PyMOL CGO cylinders between C-alpha atoms (Angstrom):
from pymol import cmd
from pymol.cgo import CYLINDER

trace = [
    CYLINDER, -20.14, -12.20, -15.26, -17.24, -13.75, -13.15, 0.3, 1, 1, 1, 1, 1, 1,
    CYLINDER, -17.24, -13.75, -13.15, -14.82, -16.06, -14.81, 0.3, 1, 1, 1, 1, 1, 1,
    CYLINDER, -14.82, -16.06, -14.81, -14.37, -19.53, -12.87, 0.3, 1, 1, 1, 1, 1, 1,
    CYLINDER, -14.37, -19.53, -12.87, -11.85, -21.23, -15.06, 0.3, 1, 1, 1, 1, 1, 1,
    CYLINDER, -11.85, -21.23, -15.06, -8.87, -20.66, -12.55, 0.3, 1, 1, 1, 1, 1, 1,
    CYLINDER, -8.87, -20.66, -12.55, -11.23, -21.49, -8.89, 0.3, 1, 1, 1, 1, 1, 1,
    CYLINDER, -11.23, -21.49, -8.89, -8.96, -24.13, -6.82, 0.3, 1, 1, 1, 1, 1, 1,
    CYLINDER, -8.96, -24.13, -6.82, -5.29, -23.62, -8.50, 0.3, 1, 1, 1, 1, 1, 1,
    CYLINDER, -5.29, -23.62, -8.50, -3.14, -23.45, -6.18, 0.3, 1, 1, 1, 1, 1, 1,
    CYLINDER, -3.14, -23.45, -6.18, -0.49, -20.50, -6.56, 0.3, 1, 1, 1, 1, 1, 1,
    CYLINDER, -0.49, -20.50, -6.56, 2.34, -19.09, -4.37, 0.3, 1, 1, 1, 1, 1, 1,
    CYLINDER, 2.34, -19.09, -4.37, 3.38, -15.60, -3.77, 0.3, 1, 1, 1, 1, 1, 1,
    CYLINDER, 3.38, -15.60, -3.77, 6.59, -14.79, -6.07, 0.3, 1, 1, 1, 1, 1, 1,
    CYLINDER, 6.59, -14.79, -6.07, 7.62, -12.08, -3.76, 0.3, 1, 1, 1, 1, 1, 1,
    CYLINDER, 7.62, -12.08, -3.76, 6.37, -10.11, -0.07, 0.3, 1, 1, 1, 1, 1, 1,
    CYLINDER, 6.37, -10.11, -0.07, 2.96, -8.40, 0.04, 0.3, 1, 1, 1, 1, 1, 1,
    CYLINDER, 2.96, -8.40, 0.04, 1.64, -6.45, 2.59, 0.3, 1, 1, 1, 1, 1, 1,
    CYLINDER, 1.64, -6.45, 2.59, -2.23, -6.69, 3.38, 0.3, 1, 1, 1, 1, 1, 1,
    CYLINDER, -2.23, -6.69, 3.38, -4.95, -4.56, 5.04, 0.3, 1, 1, 1, 1, 1, 1,
    CYLINDER, -4.95, -4.56, 5.04, -5.35, -8.40, 6.55, 0.3, 1, 1, 1, 1, 1, 1,
    CYLINDER, -5.35, -8.40, 6.55, -1.62, -9.58, 7.49, 0.3, 1, 1, 1, 1, 1, 1,
    CYLINDER, -1.62, -9.58, 7.49, 1.34, -9.88, 5.95, 0.3, 1, 1, 1, 1, 1, 1,
    CYLINDER, 1.34, -9.88, 5.95, 1.88, -12.28, 3.05, 0.3, 1, 1, 1, 1, 1, 1,
    CYLINDER, 1.88, -12.28, 3.05, 6.07, -13.80, 2.14, 0.3, 1, 1, 1, 1, 1, 1,
    CYLINDER, 6.07, -13.80, 2.14, 7.55, -14.64, 0.06, 0.3, 1, 1, 1, 1, 1, 1,
    CYLINDER, 7.55, -14.64, 0.06, 6.81, -18.41, -1.11, 0.3, 1, 1, 1, 1, 1, 1,
    CYLINDER, 6.81, -18.41, -1.11, 2.98, -18.26, 0.58, 0.3, 1, 1, 1, 1, 1, 1,
    CYLINDER, 2.98, -18.26, 0.58, 0.61, -20.40, -0.93, 0.3, 1, 1, 1, 1, 1, 1,
    CYLINDER, 0.61, -20.40, -0.93, -3.02, -20.19, -1.33, 0.3, 1, 1, 1, 1, 1, 1,
    CYLINDER, -3.02, -20.19, -1.33, -6.26, -20.76, -4.03, 0.3, 1, 1, 1, 1, 1, 1,
    CYLINDER, -6.26, -20.76, -4.03, -7.61, -19.39, -6.00, 0.3, 1, 1, 1, 1, 1, 1,
    CYLINDER, -7.61, -19.39, -6.00, -10.80, -17.93, -6.05, 0.3, 1, 1, 1, 1, 1, 1,
    CYLINDER, -10.80, -17.93, -6.05, -11.77, -15.98, -8.88, 0.3, 1, 1, 1, 1, 1, 1,
    CYLINDER, -11.77, -15.98, -8.88, -10.40, -12.69, -10.96, 0.3, 1, 1, 1, 1, 1, 1,
    CYLINDER, -10.40, -12.69, -10.96, -11.90, -9.45, -10.77, 0.3, 1, 1, 1, 1, 1, 1,
    CYLINDER, -11.90, -9.45, -10.77, -11.93, -6.26, -11.14, 0.3, 1, 1, 1, 1, 1, 1,
    CYLINDER, -11.93, -6.26, -11.14, -11.65, -2.62, -9.16, 0.3, 1, 1, 1, 1, 1, 1,
    CYLINDER, -11.65, -2.62, -9.16, -11.17, 0.90, -10.58, 0.3, 1, 1, 1, 1, 1, 1,
    CYLINDER, -11.17, 0.90, -10.58, -10.26, -0.76, -13.66, 0.3, 1, 1, 1, 1, 1, 1,
    CYLINDER, -10.26, -0.76, -13.66, -6.95, -3.04, -12.37, 0.3, 1, 1, 1, 1, 1, 1,
    CYLINDER, -6.95, -3.04, -12.37, -7.00, -6.65, -12.63, 0.3, 1, 1, 1, 1, 1, 1,
    CYLINDER, -7.00, -6.65, -12.63, -7.23, -8.77, -9.74, 0.3, 1, 1, 1, 1, 1, 1,
    CYLINDER, -7.23, -8.77, -9.74, -6.76, -12.36, -8.35, 0.3, 1, 1, 1, 1, 1, 1,
    CYLINDER, -6.76, -12.36, -8.35, -8.75, -13.24, -4.84, 0.3, 1, 1, 1, 1, 1, 1,
    CYLINDER, -8.75, -13.24, -4.84, -7.09, -15.91, -3.17, 0.3, 1, 1, 1, 1, 1, 1,
    CYLINDER, -7.09, -15.91, -3.17, -7.62, -17.92, 0.52, 0.3, 1, 1, 1, 1, 1, 1,
    CYLINDER, -7.62, -17.92, 0.52, -4.26, -17.90, 1.84, 0.3, 1, 1, 1, 1, 1, 1,
    CYLINDER, -4.26, -17.90, 1.84, -2.82, -21.48, 3.99, 0.3, 1, 1, 1, 1, 1, 1,
    CYLINDER, -2.82, -21.48, 3.99, -2.76, -18.16, 6.81, 0.3, 1, 1, 1, 1, 1, 1,
    CYLINDER, -2.76, -18.16, 6.81, -5.97, -18.07, 6.27, 0.3, 1, 1, 1, 1, 1, 1,
    CYLINDER, -5.97, -18.07, 6.27, -6.82, -14.52, 5.11, 0.3, 1, 1, 1, 1, 1, 1,
    CYLINDER, -6.82, -14.52, 5.11, -8.86, -14.49, 1.55, 0.3, 1, 1, 1, 1, 1, 1,
    CYLINDER, -8.86, -14.49, 1.55, -7.41, -11.27, -0.26, 0.3, 1, 1, 1, 1, 1, 1,
    CYLINDER, -7.41, -11.27, -0.26, -7.58, -9.78, -3.70, 0.3, 1, 1, 1, 1, 1, 1,
    CYLINDER, -7.58, -9.78, -3.70, -3.53, -9.81, -5.15, 0.3, 1, 1, 1, 1, 1, 1,
    CYLINDER, -3.53, -9.81, -5.15, -2.55, -8.23, -8.55, 0.3, 1, 1, 1, 1, 1, 1,
    CYLINDER, -2.55, -8.23, -8.55, -1.49, -11.20, -11.27, 0.3, 1, 1, 1, 1, 1, 1,
    CYLINDER, -1.49, -11.20, -11.27, 1.87, -10.68, -11.48, 0.3, 1, 1, 1, 1, 1, 1,
    CYLINDER, 1.87, -10.68, -11.48, 2.15, -11.42, -7.70, 0.3, 1, 1, 1, 1, 1, 1,
    CYLINDER, 2.15, -11.42, -7.70, 1.58, -14.76, -7.45, 0.3, 1, 1, 1, 1, 1, 1,
    CYLINDER, 1.58, -14.76, -7.45, 2.48, -17.27, -9.82, 0.3, 1, 1, 1, 1, 1, 1,
    CYLINDER, 2.48, -17.27, -9.82, 1.06, -20.72, -10.45, 0.3, 1, 1, 1, 1, 1, 1,
    CYLINDER, 1.06, -20.72, -10.45, 2.13, -24.00, -8.02, 0.3, 1, 1, 1, 1, 1, 1,
    CYLINDER, 2.13, -24.00, -8.02, 2.56, -26.38, -11.58, 0.3, 1, 1, 1, 1, 1, 1,
    CYLINDER, 2.56, -26.38, -11.58, 3.45, -23.33, -14.17, 0.3, 1, 1, 1, 1, 1, 1,
    CYLINDER, 3.45, -23.33, -14.17, 5.86, -20.31, -13.64, 0.3, 1, 1, 1, 1, 1, 1,
    CYLINDER, 5.86, -20.31, -13.64, 3.09, -17.44, -14.09, 0.3, 1, 1, 1, 1, 1, 1,
    CYLINDER, 3.09, -17.44, -14.09, -0.54, -17.45, -13.47, 0.3, 1, 1, 1, 1, 1, 1,
    CYLINDER, -0.54, -17.45, -13.47, -2.04, -15.67, -16.21, 0.3, 1, 1, 1, 1, 1, 1,
    CYLINDER, -2.04, -15.67, -16.21, -5.72, -14.57, -15.35, 0.3, 1, 1, 1, 1, 1, 1,
    CYLINDER, -5.72, -14.57, -15.35, -8.36, -11.46, -16.80, 0.3, 1, 1, 1, 1, 1, 1,
]
cmd.load_cgo(trace, "trace")
């Protein structure tokens, strides 16, 4: 079952992130869709303002209204 507690939360990158769909510069904003797990790793699926939707690790993003985003 997918935990949608944080769905819709605004977040931003705390460092540069290279993804298969393009680079996310530090300070890029997006909207959390939901947390997920892949190969035992916890990830967060985010729809970024640049138009791409890619998973990132929770320690690579922070919630817009708080210092960190504690998911999973």
